LUMTOR-502177 format. One line per field, with one value per residue: residue number from 1; residue in one letter; chain; x negated, y, z negated of N, C-alpha, C in turn. Coordinates in pm, whole numbers, plus 50000, padded with zeros to 5 digits. Atoms other than C-alpha are relative to their C-alpha. Layout:
pos <- c(NUM;...)
code <- c(A;...)
unit <- c(A;...)
n.x <- c(X;...)
n.y <- c(Y;...)
n.z <- c(Z;...)
ca.x <- c(X;...)
ca.y <- c(Y;...)
ca.z <- c(Z;...)
c.x <- c(X;...)
c.y <- c(Y;...)
c.z <- c(Z;...)
//
This chain:
pos <- c(1;2;3;4;5;6;7;8;9;10;11;12;13;14;15;16;17;18;19;20;21;22;23;24;25;26;27;28;29;30;31;32;33;34;35;36;37;38;39;40;41;42;43;44;45;46;47;48;49;50;51;52;53;54;55;56;57;58;59;60;61;62;63;64;65;66;67;68;69;70;71;72;73;74;75;76;77;78;79;80;81;82;83;84;85;86;87;88;89;90;91;92;93;94;95;96;97;98;99;100;101;102;103;104;105)
code <- c(X;X;X;X;X;X;X;X;X;X;X;X;X;X;X;X;X;X;X;X;X;X;X;X;X;X;X;X;X;X;X;X;X;X;X;X;X;X;X;X;X;X;X;X;X;X;X;X;X;X;X;X;X;X;X;X;X;X;X;X;X;X;X;X;X;X;X;X;X;X;X;X;X;X;X;X;X;X;X;X;X;X;X;X;X;X;X;X;X;X;X;X;X;X;X;X;X;X;X;X;X;X;X;X;X)
unit <- c(A;A;A;A;A;A;A;A;A;A;A;A;A;A;A;A;A;A;A;A;A;A;A;A;A;A;A;A;A;A;A;A;A;A;A;A;A;A;A;A;A;A;A;A;A;A;A;A;A;A;A;A;A;A;A;A;A;A;A;A;A;A;A;A;A;A;A;A;A;A;A;A;A;A;A;A;A;A;A;A;A;A;A;A;A;A;A;A;A;A;A;A;A;A;A;A;A;A;A;A;A;A;A;A;A)
n.x <- c(50018;49877;49990;49920;49862;49989;50131;50041;50042;50056;49927;50046;49952;49872;49922;50050;49970;50099;50127;49991;50010;50140;50078;49971;50055;50141;50023;50086;49946;50118;49987;49910;50054;49898;50018;49964;50019;50131;50001;50076;49963;49984;49862;49974;50118;49974;50077;49971;49926;50091;50056;49907;50013;50098;49942;49957;49867;49901;49967;49963;49949;49973;49865;50011;49915;49981;50077;50032;50064;50137;50045;49957;49856;49986;50034;49887;49891;50036;49980;49855;49953;50050;49926;49865;50010;50021;49878;49891;50031;50097;50121;50055;50002;49925;49936;49879;49905;49950;49929;49955;49942;50107;50047;49897;50015)
n.y <- c(50004;49967;50050;49920;50050;50081;50065;50070;50135;50074;50121;50119;49995;50069;49965;49870;49975;50074;49930;49877;50038;50036;49876;49928;50074;50026;50142;50013;50042;49998;49937;49886;49864;49899;49870;49904;49858;49951;49873;49901;49972;50122;50042;50129;50081;50143;50066;50139;49991;50018;49868;49931;50052;49920;49917;49871;50010;50020;49865;49921;50097;49944;50008;50102;49978;50126;50118;50082;50128;49998;49866;49968;49973;49869;49901;49998;49926;49858;49958;49995;49879;49884;49991;49953;49859;49921;50008;49927;49862;49940;49974;50118;49974;50115;49964;49923;50094;50090;49923;49876;49911;49922;49898;49895;49910)
n.z <- c(49857;49930;49863;49907;49993;49877;49997;49879;50036;49889;49961;50072;50139;50000;50119;50045;50142;50078;49983;50080;50141;50026;49998;50126;50114;49970;49970;49882;49872;49914;49868;50000;49993;50018;49936;50103;49971;50041;50072;49924;49862;49921;49984;50065;50027;50006;50107;50036;50126;50114;50026;50089;50135;50072;50106;49946;49941;50105;50046;49883;49902;49868;49946;49896;49883;49930;50039;49883;50028;49951;49964;49864;50007;50063;49897;49907;50064;49997;49860;49979;50069;49924;49874;50032;50039;49879;49919;50063;50036;49909;50078;50068;50144;50054;50127;49969;49940;50103;50102;49937;50100;50063;49907;49992;50116)
ca.x <- c(39821;40081;40200;40337;40714;40691;40384;40203;40151;39924;40064;39854;40001;40282;40389;40335;40504;40264;39964;40083;40123;39772;39632;39803;39666;39312;39350;39091;39184;38921;39061;39273;39177;39367;39412;39416;39458;39118;39050;38928;38924;38904;39223;39225;38976;38954;38844;38808;39043;38752;38619;38928;38830;38563;38620;38650;38961;39130;39118;39163;39388;39411;39735;39775;39915;39867;39742;39575;39439;39094;38883;38968;39339;39299;39131;39418;39670;39484;39484;39858;39918;39702;39878;40219;40104;39981;40295;40531;40347;40090;39821;39591;39651;39751;39822;40069;40229;40262;40387;40577;40752;40417;40330;40656;40549)
ca.y <- c(42616;42771;42632;42824;42793;42659;42446;42332;41957;41756;41458;41210;41322;41074;41181;41557;41566;41302;41489;41813;41637;41495;41838;41995;41724;41714;41352;41241;41206;41116;41256;41552;41905;42217;42542;42831;43205;43368;43643;43963;44036;43677;43509;43141;42897;42519;42319;41952;41883;41775;42130;42246;42042;42295;42504;42825;42700;42603;42969;43108;42863;42918;42979;42670;42729;42378;42027;41796;41443;41544;41843;41825;41812;42116;42307;42207;42341;42672;42691;42619;42898;43140;43057;43107;43439;43568;43450;43608;43926;43980;43988;43733;43877;43550;43700;43947;43665;43434;43708;43963;44103;44223;44420;44620;44779)
ca.z <- c(57577;57805;58134;58432;58458;58816;58750;59064;59048;59276;59463;59265;58931;58872;58523;58479;58136;58006;58150;57988;57654;57678;57767;57465;57235;57380;57491;57743;58108;58365;58688;58577;58676;58583;58771;58528;58547;58534;58286;58443;58815;58939;59052;58951;58807;58831;58524;58449;58158;57933;57959;57767;57462;57367;57055;57256;57435;57111;57007;57360;57547;57922;58108;58328;58677;58814;58747;58994;59008;59130;59223;59594;59514;59287;59570;59801;59548;59526;59906;59907;59655;59855;60183;60021;59873;60208;60386;60133;60034;60309;60041;59880;59533;59367;59026;59178;59380;59078;58846;59056;58748;58612;58926;58901;58574)
c.x <- c(50135;49993;50093;50138;50021;49866;49976;49941;49950;50076;49959;50043;50141;50090;49950;50026;49897;49863;49999;49985;49855;49911;50019;49932;49855;49969;49920;50073;49887;50016;50085;49922;50115;49961;50054;49983;49864;50018;49917;50050;50019;50146;50033;49868;50043;49907;50033;50065;49911;49937;50086;49995;49897;50070;50055;50144;50108;50046;50052;50054;50029;50148;49992;50104;50029;49913;49982;49925;49859;49964;50051;50149;50026;49970;50115;50118;49973;50019;50149;50058;49959;50076;50142;49999;49985;50126;50111;49970;49907;49868;49954;49987;50088;50070;50129;50106;50064;50086;50047;50059;49894;49954;50100;49987;49913)
c.y <- c(50027;49949;50091;49936;49908;49932;49929;49866;49928;49871;49877;49998;49941;50041;50133;50030;49931;50068;50128;49969;49969;50124;50077;49934;49957;49851;49992;49948;50015;50086;50126;50132;50096;50126;50101;50142;50041;50130;50097;50012;49876;49959;49874;49927;49854;49940;49852;50007;49982;50132;50075;49950;50076;50091;50132;49993;49966;50135;50088;49907;50066;49988;49911;50024;49869;49890;49912;49875;49990;50141;50042;50033;50136;50111;50012;50076;50150;50054;50014;50126;50124;50017;50051;50148;50089;50003;50088;50148;50070;50029;49870;50024;49895;50033;50078;49910;49910;50071;50134;50100;50088;50113;50115;50102;50118)
c.z <- c(50066;50143;50080;50014;50122;50026;50133;49958;50124;50025;49920;49852;49997;49884;49943;49852;49911;50009;49918;49852;49964;50000;49869;49880;50020;50019;50129;50122;50101;50125;50002;49998;49984;50078;49900;50050;49948;49921;50083;50142;50086;50002;49919;49980;49993;49894;49997;49862;49877;49959;49897;49856;49917;49900;50052;50051;49899;49946;50113;50109;50135;50037;50124;50110;50071;49943;50122;49957;50055;50043;50138;50003;49935;50099;50101;49941;50001;50141;50031;49937;50079;50131;49976;49963;50122;50086;49942;49978;50098;49932;49934;49850;49932;49870;50025;50062;49893;49896;50057;49901;49933;50091;50013;49888;50034)
//
């Protein structure tokens, strides 16, 4: 499982390193949601962390952009990312905003 270098962390997450460790080791967490890069044309996806314990995600780990302490907080983080993308680039292309080095190729 890979994490974004400038990981977005919700306000209710007090110990992000501990949450990341638990995510890597498939330890259960009731209120943790992750924001991941979507495969294909979609931008970002929100998953409950228990969803990542499925066999598929062990072979195909998602790229985690943010962690939040609830679904609503995860939505707020996505909105924050989108607003920053529009402000900085004038576009809602979140992947290009998060990874500007890839769009230069």
